[in-house]
DRENDO-1510 file (C-alpha; in Angstrom, 1 decimal, always signed):
<recs>
REC; n; res; u; v; w
REC; 1; MET; -18.4; -14.8; -52.0 .
REC; 2; ALA; -15.6; -15.8; -49.5 .
REC; 3; VAL; -13.6; -18.8; -50.4 .
REC; 4; ALA; -12.7; -21.2; -47.5 .
REC; 5; LEU; -8.9; -21.6; -47.1 .
REC; 6; GLU; -7.7; -25.2; -47.1 .
REC; 7; ILE; -4.0; -24.7; -46.2 .
REC; 8; ILE; -2.8; -22.1; -43.7 .
REC; 9; GLU; +0.9; -21.3; -43.5 .
REC; 10; TRP; +3.3; -18.4; -43.5 .
REC; 11; PHE; +6.8; -17.7; -44.9 .
REC; 12; ASP; +9.1; -14.8; -43.8 .
REC; 13; ALA; +11.3; -13.8; -46.8 .
REC; 14; THR; +12.9; -10.8; -45.1 .
REC; 15; GLY; +14.0; -12.5; -41.8 .
REC; 16; GLN; +12.9; -9.4; -39.9 .
REC; 17; GLN; +9.1; -10.1; -39.5 .
REC; 18; MET; +8.1; -11.0; -36.0 .
REC; 19; VAL; +4.3; -11.4; -36.4 .
REC; 20; CYS; +2.0; -11.9; -39.4 .
REC; 21; ARG; -1.7; -12.0; -39.3 .
REC; 22; ILE; -3.8; -14.1; -41.7 .
REC; 23; PRO; -5.8; -12.7; -43.3 .
REC; 24; ARG; -4.2; -9.2; -43.3 .
REC; 25; GLU; -7.6; -7.6; -42.8 .
REC; 26; GLY; -10.8; -8.8; -41.1 .
REC; 27; SER; -11.5; -12.4; -40.3 .
REC; 28; GLY; -10.6; -15.4; -42.6 .
REC; 29; THR; -13.1; -18.0; -43.6 .
REC; 30; PHE; -11.7; -21.4; -42.7 .
REC; 31; LYS; -13.3; -24.8; -43.0 .
REC; 32; LEU; -13.0; -27.7; -40.5 .
REC; 33; GLY; -10.6; -30.1; -42.0 .
REC; 34; ALA; -8.2; -27.4; -43.3 .
REC; 35; GLN; -4.5; -27.9; -42.8 .
REC; 36; LEU; -2.5; -25.7; -40.5 .
REC; 37; ILE; +1.3; -25.9; -41.0 .
REC; 38; VAL; +3.5; -24.4; -38.3 .
REC; 39; ARG; +7.3; -24.6; -38.8 .
REC; 40; GLU; +10.0; -25.2; -36.1 .
REC; 41; SER; +10.7; -21.5; -35.9 .
REC; 42; GLN; +7.0; -20.4; -35.5 .
REC; 43; TYR; +4.0; -20.3; -33.3 .
REC; 44; ALA; +0.4; -20.0; -34.5 .
REC; 45; LEU; -2.3; -18.3; -32.4 .
REC; 46; PHE; -6.1; -18.8; -33.2 .
REC; 47; PHE; -8.5; -15.9; -32.5 .
REC; 48; ARG; -12.2; -15.8; -32.8 .
REC; 49; ASP; -14.5; -13.0; -31.7 .
REC; 50; GLY; -11.5; -11.2; -30.2 .
REC; 51; ARG; -10.6; -14.2; -28.0 .
REC; 52; SER; -7.4; -16.3; -28.1 .
REC; 53; LEU; -8.6; -19.9; -28.5 .
REC; 54; ASP; -5.4; -21.9; -28.7 .
REC; 55; THR; -1.6; -21.7; -29.4 .
REC; 56; PHE; +0.0; -24.2; -31.8 .
REC; 57; GLY; +3.6; -25.2; -31.8 .
REC; 58; PRO; +5.6; -26.8; -34.7 .
REC; 59; GLY; +3.7; -29.4; -36.7 .
REC; 60; ARG; +0.9; -30.1; -39.2 .
REC; 61; TYR; -2.6; -29.9; -37.8 .
REC; 62; THR; -6.0; -30.7; -39.3 .
REC; 63; LEU; -8.6; -28.3; -37.9 .
REC; 64; SER; -11.1; -30.4; -36.2 .
REC; 65; THR; -13.0; -30.6; -32.9 .
REC; 66; LEU; -10.2; -32.6; -31.6 .
REC; 67; ASN; -7.6; -29.9; -32.1 .
REC; 68; LEU; -10.0; -27.0; -31.4 .
REC; 69; PRO; -12.3; -28.1; -28.5 .
REC; 70; LEU; -13.1; -24.5; -27.6 .
REC; 71; LEU; -14.1; -23.8; -31.1 .
REC; 72; THR; -16.6; -26.6; -31.1 .
REC; 73; LYS; -18.8; -24.7; -28.6 .
REC; 74; LEU; -18.8; -21.6; -30.7 .
REC; 75; ILE; -19.9; -23.2; -34.0 .
REC; 76; SER; -23.6; -23.2; -34.4 .
REC; 77; LEU; -24.8; -26.9; -34.6 .
REC; 78; PRO; -27.5; -26.2; -37.3 .
REC; 79; PHE; -24.7; -25.5; -39.8 .
REC; 80; GLY; -22.9; -28.8; -39.0 .
REC; 81; PHE; -19.3; -29.3; -38.2 .
REC; 82; GLU; -18.2; -29.1; -41.9 .
REC; 83; SER; -19.4; -25.5; -42.1 .
REC; 84; PRO; -16.9; -22.7; -42.7 .
REC; 85; PHE; -16.1; -20.4; -39.8 .
REC; 86; LYS; -14.4; -17.1; -39.5 .
REC; 87; VAL; -11.3; -16.8; -37.4 .
REC; 88; GLU; -7.9; -15.1; -37.4 .
REC; 89; VAL; -4.6; -16.9; -37.4 .
REC; 90; ILE; -1.6; -15.0; -36.1 .
REC; 91; PHE; +1.8; -16.4; -36.8 .
REC; 92; VAL; +4.7; -15.5; -34.5 .
REC; 93; ASN; +8.3; -15.9; -35.5 .
REC; 94; ALA; +10.2; -17.8; -32.8 .
REC; 95; LYS; +13.6; -17.6; -34.3 .
REC; 96; ALA; +16.5; -15.5; -32.8 .
REC; 97; PHE; +16.7; -12.0; -34.2 .
REC; 98; ILE; +20.4; -11.1; -34.2 .
REC; 99; ASN; +22.5; -8.1; -34.9 .
REC; 100; LEU; +19.8; -5.6; -33.7 .
REC; 101; LYS; +21.5; -2.3; -33.0 .
REC; 102; TRP; +21.1; +0.1; -30.1 .
REC; 103; GLY; +22.7; +3.4; -29.3 .
REC; 104; THR; +22.2; +6.8; -27.7 .
REC; 105; LYS; +20.2; +9.3; -29.7 .
REC; 106; GLN; +21.8; +12.1; -27.8 .
REC; 107; PRO; +24.9; +12.0; -25.6 .
REC; 108; VAL; +24.1; +11.2; -22.0 .
REC; 109; ALA; +25.6; +13.2; -19.1 .
REC; 110; PHE; +28.2; +11.5; -16.9 .
REC; 111; ARG; +29.9; +13.0; -13.9 .
REC; 112; ASP; +33.6; +12.1; -14.3 .
REC; 113; SER; +36.1; +12.5; -11.5 .
REC; 114; GLU; +38.9; +13.6; -13.9 .
REC; 115; PHE; +37.0; +15.6; -16.5 .
REC; 116; LYS; +34.0; +16.8; -14.4 .
REC; 117; MET; +30.7; +16.7; -16.3 .
REC; 118; ILE; +31.0; +15.2; -19.8 .
REC; 119; ARG; +28.7; +13.6; -22.3 .
REC; 120; LEU; +29.1; +10.0; -23.6 .
REC; 121; ARG; +27.8; +8.1; -26.6 .
REC; 122; ALA; +27.3; +4.4; -26.5 .
REC; 123; PHE; +26.6; +1.8; -29.2 .
REC; 124; GLY; +26.2; -1.9; -29.5 .
REC; 125; VAL; +24.2; -4.9; -30.7 .
REC; 126; TYR; +21.8; -7.4; -29.1 .
REC; 127; ALA; +19.8; -10.5; -30.0 .
REC; 128; LEU; +16.3; -11.5; -28.9 .
REC; 129; ARG; +13.5; -14.0; -29.6 .
REC; 130; VAL; +9.8; -14.2; -28.7 .
REC; 131; VAL; +9.2; -16.8; -25.9 .
REC; 132; ASP; +5.6; -16.0; -25.0 .
REC; 133; PRO; +3.7; -15.4; -28.2 .
REC; 134; ALA; +0.3; -14.7; -26.7 .
REC; 135; LEU; +1.7; -12.1; -24.3 .
REC; 136; PHE; +3.8; -10.5; -27.0 .
REC; 137; VAL; +0.8; -10.3; -29.4 .
REC; 138; ASN; -1.6; -8.9; -26.8 .
REC; 139; LYS; +0.8; -6.4; -25.2 .
REC; 140; ILE; +2.9; -5.2; -28.2 .
REC; 141; VAL; +1.4; -6.1; -31.5 .
REC; 142; GLY; -2.3; -5.8; -30.9 .
REC; 143; THR; -4.4; -5.9; -34.2 .
REC; 144; GLN; -1.6; -4.9; -36.5 .
REC; 145; SER; -1.4; -7.2; -39.5 .
REC; 146; LEU; +2.4; -7.2; -39.8 .
REC; 147; TYR; +5.0; -6.4; -37.1 .
REC; 148; THR; +8.8; -6.2; -37.7 .
REC; 149; THR; +11.9; -5.7; -35.7 .
REC; 150; ASP; +12.2; -2.1; -37.0 .
REC; 151; MET; +8.9; -1.3; -35.2 .
REC; 152; ILE; +10.2; -2.4; -31.7 .
REC; 153; GLN; +13.8; -1.3; -31.8 .
REC; 154; ASP; +13.2; +2.3; -30.7 .
REC; 155; PHE; +11.2; +1.1; -27.7 .
REC; 156; LEU; +13.9; -1.4; -26.6 .
REC; 157; ARG; +16.7; +1.0; -27.3 .
REC; 158; ASP; +15.3; +3.5; -24.9 .
REC; 159; ILE; +15.1; +0.8; -22.2 .
REC; 160; ILE; +18.7; -0.3; -22.8 .
REC; 161; VAL; +20.1; +3.3; -22.7 .
REC; 162; ALA; +18.2; +4.1; -19.5 .
REC; 163; ARG; +19.6; +1.0; -17.7 .
REC; 164; LEU; +23.1; +1.6; -19.0 .
REC; 165; ASN; +23.1; +5.2; -17.9 .
REC; 166; ASP; +22.2; +4.1; -14.3 .
REC; 167; LEU; +24.9; +1.4; -14.3 .
REC; 168; LEU; +27.6; +3.8; -15.6 .
REC; 169; GLY; +27.0; +6.2; -12.7 .
REC; 170; GLU; +27.2; +3.3; -10.2 .
REC; 171; THR; +30.2; +1.5; -11.6 .
REC; 172; MET; +32.7; +4.0; -12.9 .
REC; 173; LYS; +34.3; +7.2; -11.5 .
REC; 174; THR; +36.2; +8.1; -14.7 .
REC; 175; ILE; +36.2; +7.1; -18.3 .
REC; 176; LEU; +39.9; +6.5; -18.1 .
REC; 177; ASP; +38.9; +3.2; -16.4 .
REC; 178; LEU; +36.4; +2.3; -19.1 .
REC; 179; PRO; +38.4; -0.5; -20.9 .
REC; 180; LYS; +38.5; -2.8; -17.9 .
REC; 181; TYR; +34.7; -2.4; -17.3 .
REC; 182; TYR; +33.3; -3.3; -20.8 .
REC; 183; ASP; +32.4; -6.9; -19.8 .
REC; 184; GLU; +31.0; -5.8; -16.4 .
REC; 185; LEU; +28.9; -3.1; -18.0 .
REC; 186; ALA; +27.6; -5.4; -20.7 .
REC; 187; GLY; +26.7; -8.1; -18.2 .
REC; 188; GLY; +25.2; -5.7; -15.8 .
REC; 189; THR; +23.0; -4.0; -18.4 .
REC; 190; LYS; +21.8; -7.3; -19.7 .
REC; 191; ALA; +20.8; -8.4; -16.3 .
REC; 192; ARG; +18.9; -5.2; -15.7 .
REC; 193; VAL; +16.9; -5.2; -18.9 .
REC; 194; LEU; +16.0; -8.9; -18.7 .
REC; 195; GLU; +12.8; -8.2; -16.7 .
REC; 196; ASP; +11.8; -5.4; -19.1 .
REC; 197; PHE; +12.0; -7.8; -22.0 .
REC; 198; GLN; +10.4; -10.7; -20.3 .
REC; 199; LYS; +7.3; -8.8; -19.2 .
REC; 200; ASN; +6.6; -8.3; -22.9 .
REC; 201; GLY; +7.1; -11.9; -23.9 .
REC; 202; ILE; +10.7; -11.4; -25.2 .
REC; 203; GLU; +13.9; -13.1; -24.2 .
REC; 204; LEU; +17.2; -11.2; -24.4 .
REC; 205; LEU; +19.7; -13.7; -25.8 .
REC; 206; ASP; +22.9; -11.6; -26.2 .
REC; 207; PHE; +24.0; -8.1; -25.4 .
REC; 208; VAL; +27.2; -6.4; -26.6 .
REC; 209; ILE; +28.7; -3.0; -26.0 .
REC; 210; ASN; +30.7; -2.0; -29.0 .
REC; 211; SER; +31.9; +1.4; -27.8 .
REC; 212; ILE; +31.4; +4.1; -25.2 .
REC; 213; THR; +33.0; +7.3; -26.4 .
REC; 214; PRO; +33.4; +10.8; -24.9 .
REC; 215; PRO; +33.4; +14.1; -27.0 .
REC; 216; GLU; +36.2; +14.7; -29.4 .
REC; 217; GLU; +37.8; +17.4; -27.2 .
REC; 218; VAL; +38.0; +14.9; -24.3 .
REC; 219; MET; +39.5; +12.3; -26.6 .
REC; 220; LYS; +42.3; +14.8; -27.5 .
REC; 221; VAL; +43.1; +15.3; -23.8 .
REC; 222; ILE; +43.2; +11.5; -23.3 .
REC; 223; ASP; +45.6; +11.2; -26.2 .
REC; 224; GLU; +47.8; +13.9; -24.8 .
REC; 225; ARG; +48.0; +12.1; -21.5 .
REC; 226; SER; +48.8; +8.9; -23.2 .
REC; 227; GLY; +51.7; +10.6; -25.0 .
REC; 228; MET; +53.0; +12.1; -21.8 .
REC; 229; GLY; +52.9; +8.7; -20.2 .
REC; 230; ALA; +54.9; +7.2; -23.1 .
REC; 231; VAL; +57.5; +9.9; -22.9 .
REC; 232; GLY; +58.0; +9.5; -19.1 .
REC; 233; ASP; +60.2; +12.2; -17.4 .
REC; 234; ILE; +59.8; +15.3; -19.6 .
REC; 235; ASN; +63.1; +16.9; -18.4 .
REC; 236; ARG; +65.1; +13.9; -19.5 .
REC; 237; TYR; +63.2; +13.7; -22.7 .
REC; 238; MET; +64.0; +17.3; -23.5 .
REC; 239; GLN; +67.7; +16.8; -22.7 .
REC; 240; PHE; +67.7; +13.8; -25.0 .
REC; 241; LYS; +66.1; +15.9; -27.8 .
REC; 242; ALA; +68.7; +18.7; -27.3 .
REC; 243; ALA; +71.6; +16.2; -27.5 .
REC; 244; ARG; +70.2; +14.8; -30.7 .
REC; 245; ALA; +69.8; +18.2; -32.2 .
REC; 246; ILE; +73.4; +19.2; -31.3 .
REC; 247; GLU; +74.7; +15.9; -32.8 .
REC; 248; LYS; +72.8; +16.5; -36.1 .
REC; 249; ALA; +74.1; +20.1; -36.2 .
REC; 250; SER; +77.6; +18.9; -35.7 .
REC; 251; GLU; +77.3; +16.3; -38.4 .
REC; 252; ALA; +75.9; +18.9; -40.8 .
REC; 253; ALA; +78.6; +21.4; -40.1 .
REC; 254; GLY; +81.3; +18.7; -40.4 .
REC; 255; ASP; +80.0; +17.6; -43.8 .
REC; 256; GLY; +80.4; +21.2; -45.0 .
REC; 257; ALA; +84.0; +21.5; -43.8 .
REC; 258; ALA; +85.4; +20.5; -47.2 .
REC; 259; ALA; +83.7; +23.5; -48.8 .
REC; 260; GLY; +85.9; +26.1; -47.1 .
REC; 261; THR; +88.1; +26.9; -44.1 .
REC; 262; ALA; +85.3; +28.9; -42.3 .
REC; 263; SER; +82.9; +26.0; -42.6 .
REC; 264; ALA; +85.6; +23.6; -41.5 .
REC; 265; GLY; +86.3; +25.8; -38.4 .
REC; 266; MET; +82.6; +26.0; -37.6 .
REC; 267; GLY; +82.3; +22.2; -37.9 .
REC; 268; LEU; +85.3; +21.7; -35.7 .
REC; 269; GLY; +84.0; +24.1; -33.1 .
REC; 270; LEU; +80.6; +22.4; -33.0 .
REC; 271; GLY; +82.2; +18.9; -32.8 .
REC; 272; ALA; +84.5; +20.0; -30.0 .
REC; 273; GLY; +81.7; +21.7; -28.2 .
REC; 274; PHE; +79.5; +18.7; -28.5 .
REC; 275; GLY; +82.3; +16.4; -27.3 .
REC; 276; MET; +82.7; +18.6; -24.2 .
REC; 277; MET; +79.0; +18.8; -23.4 .
REC; 278; LEU; +77.8; +15.3; -24.2 .
REC; 279; PRO; +79.2; +13.6; -21.0 .
REC; 280; GLY; +77.6; +16.1; -18.8 .
REC; 281; MET; +74.2; +15.9; -20.7 .
REC; 282; ILE; +74.2; +12.1; -20.5 .
REC; 283; LYS; +75.1; +12.2; -16.8 .
REC; 284; GLN; +72.3; +14.7; -16.1 .
REC; 285; ALA; +69.8; +12.7; -18.2 .
REC; 286; MET; +70.7; +9.6; -16.2 .
REC; 287; THR; +70.1; +11.4; -12.9 .
REC; 288; PRO; +66.8; +10.1; -11.3 .
REC; 289; ALA; +63.8; +12.3; -11.6 .
REC; 290; GLY; +63.4; +14.8; -8.7 .
REC; 291; GLN; +67.1; +14.6; -7.8 .
REC; 292; PRO; +69.4; +17.6; -8.5 .
REC; 293; PRO; +72.3; +17.2; -10.9 .
REC; 294; ALA; +75.6; +16.2; -9.5 .
REC; 295; ALA; +78.1; +18.9; -8.6 .
REC; 296; GLY; +80.3; +20.0; -11.5 .
REC; 297; VAL; +78.0; +18.9; -14.2 .
REC; 298; PRO; +77.5; +21.8; -16.6 .
REC; 299; THR; +73.9; +22.8; -17.5 .
REC; 300; PRO; +73.2; +22.1; -21.2 .
REC; 301; PRO; +73.5; +25.4; -23.2 .
REC; 302; MET; +70.7; +26.9; -25.3 .
REC; 303; LEU; +70.7; +26.5; -29.1 .
REC; 304; CYS; +71.0; +29.1; -31.7 .
REC; 305; LYS; +67.8; +29.6; -33.5 .
REC; 306; LYS; +69.6; +30.1; -36.8 .
REC; 307; CYS; +72.3; +27.4; -37.0 .
REC; 308; ASN; +71.1; +25.2; -34.1 .
REC; 309; GLY; +74.5; +25.3; -32.6 .
REC; 310; PRO; +75.3; +25.5; -28.8 .
REC; 311; VAL; +75.5; +29.0; -27.3 .
REC; 312; PRO; +76.8; +29.9; -23.8 .
REC; 313; LEU; +74.1; +31.1; -21.5 .
REC; 314; ASN; +75.3; +34.7; -21.1 .
REC; 315; ALA; +76.4; +35.1; -24.8 .
REC; 316; ASN; +75.0; +38.0; -26.8 .
REC; 317; PHE; +76.0; +36.4; -30.2 .
REC; 318; CYS; +76.2; +32.9; -31.5 .
REC; 319; PRO; +79.9; +31.8; -31.5 .
REC; 320; ASN; +79.2; +29.7; -34.6 .
REC; 321; CYS; +77.3; +32.0; -37.0 .
REC; 322; GLY; +77.2; +35.4; -35.3 .
REC; 323; GLU; +73.4; +35.5; -34.9 .
REC; 324; ALA; +72.2; +37.9; -32.2 .
REC; 325; ILE; +70.9; +35.9; -29.3 .
REC; 326; GLY; +69.1; +38.6; -27.4 .
REC; 327; GLY; +66.3; +41.0; -28.6 .
REC; 328; ALA; +66.8; +44.1; -30.8 .
REC; 329; PRO; +70.4; +45.7; -30.6 .
REC; 330; CYS; +70.9; +48.9; -28.7 .
REC; 331; PRO; +70.7; +51.8; -31.2 .
REC; 332; LYS; +73.6; +53.5; -29.3 .
REC; 333; CYS; +76.2; +50.8; -28.7 .
REC; 334; ASN; +74.6; +48.0; -30.9 .
REC; 335; THR; +74.6; +45.6; -27.9 .
REC; 336; PRO; +71.8; +42.9; -28.1 .
REC; 337; ASN; +69.5; +42.9; -25.1 .
REC; 338; PRO; +66.8; +40.4; -24.0 .
REC; 339; SER; +63.4; +40.9; -25.4 .
REC; 340; GLY; +61.3; +43.4; -23.3 .
REC; 341; SER; +64.4; +45.2; -21.8 .
REC; 342; LYS; +63.8; +48.9; -21.1 .
REC; 343; PHE; +67.5; +49.9; -20.8 .
REC; 344; CYS; +70.6; +48.6; -22.5 .
REC; 345; SER; +72.6; +46.3; -20.3 .
REC; 346; ASN; +75.9; +47.7; -21.7 .
REC; 347; CYS; +75.5; +51.5; -21.9 .
REC; 348; GLY; +72.3; +52.1; -20.0 .
REC; 349; ASN; +70.6; +53.7; -23.1 .
REC; 350; LYS; +66.8; +53.8; -22.8 .
REC; 351; LEU; +65.3; +51.2; -25.2 .
REC; 352; ALA; +61.6; +51.6; -24.7 .
</recs>
């Protein structure tokens, strides 16, 4: 035997339930005079025989013919107005559901003016609430007894990604300009999905794009470009690095001078060489990019791969440590030749 309910109310302990049906299955037996309690963050919809009879906002209601005028016509008079009747009460959560996540399942294609066709991933959060409970229940929930945010997020995510993908193609030419477009993309996407949400009885409160990222290999290229931008003129940067290397080599050789006469001579030579070369290197480094060096300024020499000391451009051996500068020595006259040489530059002997 069914027991008539006297108090009808609903609590959401999880904070993620959007709709709850009472009773969960079938129709409930309620009695005229029962108390319906609807909280500030809720709506209550009454259904009988598959029809929506009324929607209640926040408050405490006594079920009577005053509150349910449509129900009065459906109750059979022979049973009297105190007789129980079977209806369904559907509670709809009207609170704001925040921190709902959206993102691309698969990277979306984007035609970039710098990197050609690339794929992007996008992620973010949004907040919503139900503003038309009858429309939301009839179009989205149907006869389900419980409906949560997890059950609608896939549907809404696909709408968001589709609208964002269109907006990216219309707004940007290259992802290098992405940082200055974050706010515009978020605002534009929100405006485009508003209608999609509203036609299902939902209001989009907030929409945030957390990140739009290209593939890892594209990120590496962007990092390299950033590094080049920080360096500036690569020629002047390399000249500066060479001058620092010569200075360190000179200091190291000078520190070892006390160990012996040979080391002292080497340090002295390096120090003298560095002193002669430094003015020209500094002057050349200070020359504006794209402008040839001033006349009389010597070209910075190459460095020995063994002792890192300066070596004249046409030298075959390092004047500091004796290391061969060229390729393999000639088997006939023992003269070093550049790598790949077919004949010895000194005696003409065939090398390869």
